[in-house]
N, C-alpha and C positions, 0 to 999 in steps of 0.2 A: 067938794073939790078933792081930787085924788092927790095924796101926798105920801112920802116916806119920811119918817122921823128916826134919826139915829140917836142913841143914848149909850151911856156906859163908859165914855172916855174919861180920862183923868191923868194924873201924874203917878207914876209907879217907878220903883227902883229896878235897875237891871236884874234880870232873873225873875221878876215878878209876873203876875198874870192880870189880865183884864178880860171881861166879856162885853162885847158890843152887841146892841140890839138894833134891829131895823124894823120898825113897826109901820104897817101900812094902814091907811084909812082911805075910804072912798074907792078902793079897788080890791079885787079878790087876788091876793098874792099868790095863791096856788096856780094861777094861770100864767105866772111869770117866772122865768129864770132870774136869779138874783146874783149879782156880782158885787164883790167888795173891792174897792180901790183905795189907794192912799196917795197922798201928795205931800211931800216934804217941801219946806220953803225953797223957792228957786228951782224946783225940779218939776218934771212932768208927772201927771197922774198915772200911777202904775196899777195894773191889775194884781190883786192879791189872791182872790179865791172866787170860784164860781160854783153855784149849786143849781141843779136842774129843778124843774117844777115839782117833780115828785121827790126830790132829794136823793135820788139813787145814783146820780152822776155828779161827782165833785172833783174839782181840779184846784191845784194850788200852785202859786209861783214857787220856783225852786228855793227862793230865799226864806220861805216860811214853812216848807214841808216838814212834817214831824212836830211842829210847834204850834201851828194854828189849826183850828177845826171849825168848819162852818156847818151849821145845821138849820133846820127850819121846823116850825110848828105851824102848819097851815091852818089848823083850827083856831090859832091865836093870831093868824095873819102876820107872823113875825119870823124874821130870820136872825140868826145869831152868829157871832164870830168870837170863838174862844181863843185867846192869845196867851200862850205860856212861854216861859223862858224868854221874856222880852229883852231885846237888845236896844242900846241907844239909837241905832240906825232905824228902828221902828217908829221913831218920833215923826208924826205926820198928822194931817187931818184925814180921817177915814170916812169914806162915803159908801153908801150902798146904792145900787142901781138895779132897776127892774125892767125887764124887757120881755116881750112875747115873740115867739118865732113866726110872726106874721108881718110881712113887709108893710110898712106904712102905718103901723099902729103906734100909739104914743108910748114913749118910754119915760121913766121917772128916776129922778135923782133925789137923794136926801140932802139935807143942809150941811152934813158933815159933823163929825165929833173929833175933838182934839185928843190925841194920845201923846203923852210926853214920857219918855223913859230916861230918867236921870237920877243920879245919886246925889 
């Protein structure tokens, strides 16, 4: 069964760092573009970052530019989100999402990992 599993969330003080991982099983992640989303309580799920299949095209939401970095290791079937200089407003559940540029093909969501930025 194909699935994505996020890890690396936790509690960190403002200004701290965390690295999230999104590990795929049952699918070849290099065939998929991967997006990171976050959802704070009572709010919509927002797109944070996108990385292309080869990792050569990367985009970030304005709110995280210069502080978050996404990368991928296709040999390990894993995508990462390095988060630096974290702010309290980054507190949310973070999800990874994988999709292929082929209409009608399955897409995948991870279960989410909680990130809490608090002193």
